[in-house]
N, C-alpha and C positions, 0 to 999 in steps of 0.2 A: 345245543339241544336240537334234536332231529325234527321236532314238531313246532319249532318256533318260527314265526314269520318275521324276519328281520326288518327293522325299521327304526333307525336312531332317532327320528323326529316324532315318535309316537307320544301321545299324552302320558302323563305319569300314571293315571288310573289303568291304562293298558299294561304298562310295565308291572304294576302291582298285581293285576289280574293274572298275567302270565306267570309271575313268580308264585302266586298262591294256588294256582290250579294247573292241572295237566291239560295237554292238548285235547285229549278225549273229553274231559269235563267241559271245556270251553265249547267244543263242537256239540256235545249233547245239550248244553245250555242254550246255545243259539238255535239249534234245530228244534228243540222242544217248545220254544216260544214262537215259532213261525205261525203266522196266520195265513200265509200263501205259500205254495210250493216254491222252493228255491234250488238253484243249482249248487253243486259242490263248490264251485268257484266262489259264488256269493257267500256261502256259509264259511268257507275258508277265510275270506277277507274279514268277515265279522268276528270270527273266532281267533283270528291272528295265528293261523297255522298255514302250512303249504297246502296247495290243492290236493296233491296225492295223499297227504296225511288226513285231510278232511274226508276224502273219498273212502279211505280205509276205515276210519271211525264211523262214517255214515253207513257204510255196508254192514259193519258190525251191529250198529243200532237197528238196521233193517232186520238182520238175522235174529235179534233179540225181541223183535215185535214192537219196538218203540216207534219206529218210523216206517212209512210206506213210500214207495217210489212211483213215479209216473214218467212217461215220455212227453216232452213238450217240444215246440219248435226250438227252444234253447238247449235242448238235450234232456238228459235224465234229471228229474227234480225230486226233492225229498220234502216230506212234511210229516207232522205228528200223526201217528195212527189214531183215529178217533176212538177205537175200542180201548186201546191202551190208555189213552187220555181219560176216558170216562171211568174206567176201572180204578185208575190211580186216584181220581177225584173222590170216588165212593170209598175207596180204602182210607183216604185221609179223613173223610167225614166220620167214618166208623171209629177210627183210631182216636180221634180227638173229642168225640161227643158220645154221651149216653143216649139210649133210645128215647127217653123223654125229651132230652134237649133237641134231638133231631125233629121230633114231633112239634116242639115249640117253634122251631125255625120254619117248618113247613106251614104251620098255622099263620105265622107272620107273613110269609110270602103270599098265601091265599088271601089274606086281608089286603095286602098291597094291590094284588090283581083285582079284587072286588072293588076297591076304591077307584082304580083307573077305569074299570068298566062303567061304574056309576057316574063318575065325574065327567067322562067324555061320551057317555051313552054309545059305547062300542063294545064289541065282543072279542076283539083280537088286536095284537099290535099292528097287523096289516091294515085293519079298518081304521085304527088311529092314524096311521101314516096317510091313508087316503083322505082323512079329514083335513089335512093341511091344504088341500086344494080349495077348501071353502074360503070365504072372504074373512081371513083373520090376519092379525098383525104378523110381521116377520118374527118378532120375539115369541109370540104364541106358537107359531109354526115350529120354531126351533125347539121350544119346550116340549111340544108334542112328539117331535122326532126323537128327542132324548128319552122321553118316557117310553116310547115304543121300543127303543133299544134296551132300556132297563127292563121292560116287560118281557122281552124275549130272553134276556139273561135270567130273569126270575123264573120263567117257565123251565129253562134248562136246569137251573139249580133245584127247582122243585122236583123235576124228574130224577135227579140224583138222590135227593132226600127220600123220595118214595121208594126207590130201589134200596137204599140203605136201611130204611125202616122195615120194608117188606121182608128183607133177608138178614136182618140184624143178627139173629141167633146163628145163622149159618156163617156169616162173615166174622163173628167174634168167637166161634167155637174153636177150641184147641183139642188136638188129639189127646186121648188119655195117655198118661205116662206109664211106661212099663216098669215092672218091678225087677 
């Protein structure tokens, strides 16, 4: 197989993954889950393909608008295109939820954020993080840092929900069928 990365001592789950998916699918899966830009070599190792194969697949994903590239001291790096990632998340929300359900989810997130603001007497995740410098226990500081991360995630999710709700009719419209 041209895109397999040979290694007889690999774990069974790697062999199953390679048997069940194509090299392209493995490269796409690894690259789409990146939180930091990575080189083709790094992605190739994680996807269990050769570096030239990974590079070909990554360049195809760049052409498709799924990934973007950057130059770093390590060379060319790849990472998920934030616009593609956002639109895919909105598309998934709209496909799986009715407009009232999206509104309910947004209301629940608003409630969580209001609770955090009131409980910690802060206006943002950043100000909650800053509050860990106060004289509080390590456990309380860790709790606040977790909540600040959850709050940022909630804000992002809320922005997706707002977009999905604001444009629900556009996103769910289908062209008329021709006779």
